[in-house]
N, C-alpha and C positions, 0 to 999 in steps of 0.2 A: 361464769359467775352470774351474769345477768339473767340467764335462762332459769337458774335455780332461785335467785333472789331478785325478782323484777322491781321490788320496792327500792332498790339501790338507785334506780334511775331518778327518783325524786330529789335526792340530796347528794348525789355523787358529783364530786368536783370534775371528773373528766367529761361529764355530760353537760357542763355549763356552756361549752363553746361548740355546740352541735351546728352543722350547716343549717341555713334558714328553713329549707323544707322540712327537715327533721324536727326543728324547734316548733314549727307550726303544727306538725302532726302531734308532737308531744303535748302541746297546749290543747289541741282539739280532743285528744284522747283523755286528757285530765278530767273531762266531764263524764266520761263513760266508766261504768264498772268494769274492772279488768283491763283498764287502759294501759297499765304498766306492763302486763303480760303481752299485750298486742305490740307495744313498742319494743319489748324484748325480742319478740319473734321477727320484727322488721330488722332490728339491729343484727340479729343472728344471720340474716341473709347477706349482710355486707361481705363477709369473708368468702362466701360462695359465689355470689354474682358480681361483686364489685360495688364500690361506693357510687360510681356514676349511674349505674343502672338502677340502683335502689333510689337514688335521689330523683331521677326522672320518673320512676314509678310512683314515688310519693307525691310529686307535683301533679301527676295525672289524676291520682286518686283524690287529692285535695280539691282539684277542680270539679271532680264529679260529686263530691260531698258525702260519699259513702266510705266511712272510715272503718276498715276491718283489715286484719292481717291477711286473710284469705285473698281479699281483693288486691292488696299490694303485692303479695307473693305471686298471684296470677299474672299481674302486669309485668313483674320482674321476669317471670318465666317466658312470657311472650316476647319481651325485649331481648332476652339473651338466647332465644331458641335458634338453633342452626337450621339451615334450609334442609328440606327433606331430600333424601338421596334421589338421583335421577332415575327415571323408570328404565327398565331393562327392555331392550328391543328383542323380540323373540318371533320365531316363525310359527309358534303354536297358536292355534285358534280353536274356539269352541264350534263344534258342528251343531250341537243342540244345547240351548241355554237350559239351565236347571229350573225346574218349576217347583214351587212350594206346594206340597201335597201332604197335609197333615193326616189324611185318611190312611195313608200307608202305615202309620204307627198303630192305628186301631187294628189293622189286619195282623200286625205282629203280635198283639196281645192274645189273639186267638179267641175262641169261644168260651173260655173259662169263666165261670161265674164268679163275680166279685163277692168277697166275704165282707159282711157288714160287722164292724167292731163296735163295741159299746162306746 
């Protein structure tokens, strides 16, 4: 409901007792145009990433002073990212490293004359 009607954040009773970081974010976004939409995007991340991760991300973003949903969601993604898979050991190796040679593509085009269009 909040994603469709972000204005409900302003007067909604369930949002009166938000955790302190979210209250600070809501207060900070109150001065920005579209602040309700940004807050709705942040709250929509809670079911996906968890409340603790969102609260930590909001605290970090509040410290930086750059209040945007993209910044908060980026921090949430970095906090909840899993480790990359381990590299695979292999006996394969390159004998000759590839070289960037864009002139090869010009040879593929051939000697055809280019047609100038209007």
